[in-house]
C-alpha positions as CSV (number, residue, x, y, z in Angstrom):
1,X,-12.1,-19.8,47.3
2,X,-11.6,-20.2,43.5
3,X,-10.1,-17.3,41.5
4,X,-12.0,-16.5,38.3
5,X,-12.9,-13.5,36.3
6,X,-16.6,-12.5,35.9
7,X,-18.2,-11.8,32.6
8,X,-18.8,-8.2,33.9
9,X,-15.0,-7.8,34.7
10,X,-14.1,-9.2,31.3
11,X,-16.4,-6.8,29.6
12,X,-15.3,-3.7,31.5
13,X,-11.7,-4.7,30.6
14,X,-12.5,-4.9,26.9
15,X,-14.4,-1.8,27.0
16,X,-11.4,0.2,28.6
17,X,-9.1,-1.1,25.9
18,X,-11.3,0.2,23.3
19,X,-11.8,3.4,25.0
20,X,-7.9,3.7,25.0
21,X,-7.5,2.8,21.4
22,X,-10.3,5.4,20.5
23,X,-8.5,7.9,22.4
24,X,-5.2,7.2,20.6
25,X,-6.9,7.2,17.1
26,X,-8.5,10.8,18.0
27,X,-5.0,12.1,18.7
28,X,-3.5,10.6,15.6
29,X,-6.2,12.0,13.5
30,X,-6.0,15.4,14.9
31,X,-2.2,15.6,14.4
32,X,-2.7,14.3,10.8
33,X,-5.2,16.9,10.0
34,X,-3.4,20.1,11.4
35,X,0.0,18.9,10.0
36,X,-0.7,17.2,6.8
37,X,-3.5,19.4,5.3
38,X,-1.3,22.6,5.0
39,X,1.8,20.6,3.8
40,X,0.2,18.5,1.1
41,X,-1.8,21.7,-0.1
42,X,1.6,23.3,-0.5
43,X,3.1,20.5,-2.2
44,X,0.3,20.4,-4.7
45,X,0.5,24.1,-5.3
46,X,4.1,23.7,-6.1
47,X,3.9,21.0,-8.5
48,X,0.9,22.6,-10.4
49,X,2.4,25.9,-10.8
50,X,5.7,24.5,-11.9
51,X,6.8,23.4,-15.5
52,X,5.1,20.9,-17.5
53,X,8.2,18.6,-17.3
54,X,7.9,18.9,-13.4
55,X,4.4,17.9,-13.4
56,X,5.2,14.8,-15.5
57,X,8.2,13.7,-13.4
58,X,6.3,14.4,-10.1
59,X,2.9,13.1,-11.2
60,X,3.0,10.1,-8.6
61,X,3.7,12.7,-5.9
62,X,1.0,14.9,-7.1
63,X,-1.5,12.1,-6.9
64,X,-0.1,10.9,-3.3
65,X,-0.7,14.5,-2.1
66,X,-4.2,14.6,-3.4
67,X,-4.8,11.2,-1.7
68,X,-3.4,12.6,1.5
69,X,-6.1,15.4,1.3
70,X,-8.7,12.8,1.1
71,X,-7.1,11.2,4.2
72,X,-7.2,14.6,5.9
73,X,-10.9,14.6,5.0
74,X,-11.3,11.2,6.6
75,X,-9.6,12.5,9.8
76,X,-12.1,15.5,10.0
77,X,-15.0,13.1,9.5
78,X,-13.7,10.7,12.1
79,X,-13.5,13.5,14.6
80,X,-16.9,14.9,13.7
81,X,-18.6,11.4,13.8
82,X,-17.6,11.0,17.4
83,X,-20.4,13.7,18.0
84,X,-22.5,13.1,14.8
85,X,-23.4,9.5,14.3
86,X,-24.8,10.0,10.9
87,X,-21.3,10.5,9.6
88,X,-20.0,7.0,10.7
89,X,-21.0,5.6,7.2
90,X,-18.8,8.3,5.5
91,X,-15.9,7.8,8.0
92,X,-15.6,3.9,7.2
93,X,-15.9,4.8,3.4
94,X,-13.0,7.1,3.5
95,X,-11.0,4.4,5.4
96,X,-10.2,3.0,2.1
97,X,-7.9,6.0,1.2
98,X,-5.9,5.5,4.3
99,X,-5.6,1.7,4.1
100,X,-5.1,1.3,0.3
101,X,-4.8,4.6,-1.4
102,X,-1.8,6.0,0.4
103,X,0.1,2.6,0.5
104,X,-0.3,2.0,-3.1
105,X,0.8,5.3,-4.3
106,X,3.9,5.0,-2.3
107,X,4.4,1.6,-3.5
108,X,4.1,2.9,-7.1
109,X,6.9,5.4,-6.4
110,X,9.2,2.8,-5.0
111,X,8.6,0.7,-8.1
112,X,9.4,3.6,-10.3
113,X,12.6,4.2,-8.6
114,X,13.5,0.5,-8.8
115,X,12.8,0.5,-12.6
116,X,14.8,3.7,-13.0
117,X,18.0,2.1,-11.3
118,X,17.7,-1.5,-12.1
119,X,15.9,-1.5,-15.6
120,X,16.7,2.0,-17.1
121,X,15.6,0.9,-20.6
122,X,12.1,-0.2,-19.2
123,X,11.9,3.0,-17.2
124,X,12.3,5.2,-20.3
125,X,9.9,3.0,-22.4
126,X,7.1,4.0,-19.9
127,X,8.4,7.3,-18.7
128,X,5.8,9.5,-21.0
129,X,2.7,11.0,-18.9
130,X,0.2,8.7,-20.4
131,X,1.6,5.7,-18.7
132,X,1.7,7.3,-15.3
133,X,-1.8,8.6,-15.8
134,X,-3.0,4.9,-16.6
135,X,-1.2,3.7,-13.3
136,X,-2.7,6.5,-11.1
137,X,-6.2,5.9,-12.7
138,X,-5.9,2.3,-11.9
139,X,-5.0,2.9,-8.2
140,X,-7.8,5.5,-7.8
141,X,-10.1,2.7,-9.0
142,X,-8.7,0.2,-6.5
143,X,-8.9,2.7,-4.0
144,X,-12.6,3.3,-4.6
145,X,-13.2,-0.4,-4.6
146,X,-11.2,-0.6,-1.2
147,X,-13.5,2.3,0.3
148,X,-16.8,0.1,-0.8
149,X,-15.4,-3.0,0.7
150,X,-14.3,-1.1,4.0
151,X,-18.1,0.3,4.1
152,X,-19.5,-3.1,3.5
153,X,-17.4,-5.0,6.0
154,X,-17.8,-2.5,8.8
155,X,-21.5,-1.7,8.1
156,X,-22.2,-5.5,8.2
157,X,-19.9,-5.9,11.3
158,X,-17.4,-8.4,9.4
159,X,-14.7,-7.4,11.6
160,X,-12.6,-10.4,11.1
161,X,-12.9,-10.3,7.3
162,X,-11.9,-6.6,7.4
163,X,-9.0,-7.4,9.6
164,X,-7.7,-10.0,7.0
165,X,-8.3,-7.8,4.2
166,X,-6.0,-5.0,5.6
167,X,-3.4,-7.6,6.7
168,X,-3.0,-9.1,3.5
169,X,-3.0,-5.8,1.4
170,X,-0.5,-4.2,3.6
171,X,1.7,-7.3,3.7
172,X,1.8,-7.4,-0.2
173,X,2.6,-3.7,-0.6
174,X,5.5,-3.7,2.1
175,X,7.0,-7.0,0.6
176,X,7.1,-5.1,-2.9
177,X,8.9,-2.1,-1.3
178,X,11.3,-4.3,0.5
179,X,12.2,-6.2,-2.7
180,X,12.7,-2.8,-4.4
181,X,14.8,-1.6,-1.7
182,X,17.0,-4.7,-1.7
183,X,17.3,-4.7,-5.4
184,X,18.4,-1.0,-5.6
185,X,20.9,-1.7,-2.7
186,X,22.6,-4.5,-4.7
187,X,22.7,-2.3,-7.9
188,X,24.1,0.5,-5.7
189,X,27.0,-1.7,-4.5
190,X,27.8,-2.9,-8.2
191,X,29.5,-0.6,-10.8
192,X,29.9,-1.5,-14.3
193,X,33.3,-2.4,-15.7
194,X,35.3,0.3,-17.7
195,X,33.0,3.2,-16.4
196,X,34.5,6.7,-16.3
197,X,34.6,7.9,-12.9
198,X,32.5,11.0,-13.3
199,X,29.7,9.0,-14.8
200,X,29.9,6.2,-12.2
201,X,29.9,8.9,-9.5
202,X,26.6,10.5,-11.2
203,X,25.1,7.0,-11.5
204,X,25.9,6.2,-7.9
205,X,24.4,9.5,-6.8
206,X,21.1,8.6,-8.7
207,X,21.2,5.0,-7.0
208,X,21.7,6.6,-3.7
209,X,18.7,9.1,-4.0
210,X,16.5,6.1,-5.3
211,X,17.6,4.1,-2.3
212,X,17.1,6.7,0.3
213,X,13.5,7.4,-1.3
214,X,12.6,3.9,-1.1
215,X,14.0,3.4,2.5
216,X,12.3,6.4,3.8
217,X,9.0,5.5,2.1
218,X,9.1,2.0,3.6
219,X,10.1,2.9,7.1
220,X,7.5,5.6,7.2
221,X,4.8,3.2,6.0
222,X,5.8,0.7,8.8
223,X,5.6,3.4,11.4
224,X,2.3,4.6,10.2
225,X,0.5,1.4,9.7
226,X,2.0,-0.4,12.8
227,X,-0.8,1.0,15.2
228,X,-3.4,0.1,12.5
229,X,-1.9,-3.6,12.4
230,X,-2.0,-3.9,16.4
231,X,-5.5,-2.6,16.5
232,X,-6.7,-4.8,13.6
233,X,-5.2,-7.9,15.5
234,X,-6.6,-6.8,18.7
235,X,-10.2,-6.4,17.1
236,X,-9.8,-9.7,15.3
237,X,-9.2,-11.6,18.5
238,X,-12.1,-9.8,20.2
239,X,-14.5,-9.4,17.3
240,X,-17.2,-11.8,18.7
241,X,-18.2,-9.6,21.6
242,X,-16.8,-6.2,21.2
243,X,-17.7,-3.0,19.7
244,X,-16.3,-1.6,16.4
245,X,-13.6,1.1,16.7
246,X,-12.3,2.5,13.5
């Protein structure tokens, strides 16, 4: 007797795999909603009620926290869409905040620290609030475009195109952050000749803070988006005959 896998068995296996992925997503979105919502609300309150200089220096963090609130809304809509199918279109629209908004704001924070350490003159030139507003406005428009692309791709069931779209942008963002991480690490190991000990210690302290911020942001991003990458690859490989799970 020949051993073979029937189409029914293959379909059941794929359905079970997607059921496991969806259960994992429900768990992740629930944790994000209950922990991220109060934390980011508190961060926004601290920044807004602080001094004007604090708002300026932490403007990127403020926008990242606002984006995180949008991601919390996405988590809520995702959970509700399991029972209310009409919310599915809103769910895929808000997906752009998770896949584009958060990574870009985190990347912007890393680039800022990189400029402050490696190119301090350039950093001081673009330190005023108006340049930060321009950068954040550009990212919000890019995030809106990503939301529309996500809605278009998933509404028309272009799963492979959507998978490549996510893979390319995440690869680009992580590559930029790794570059900033290596550049700051190299600057941390170098000390200028003839520097005073106290000045050198203060500068090294600033470099270490920048390095730790970039390192934590990069590692956090890799941990957060590794499940998305695995899910995306799995869906790309089975996109021809499988349901969509996002």
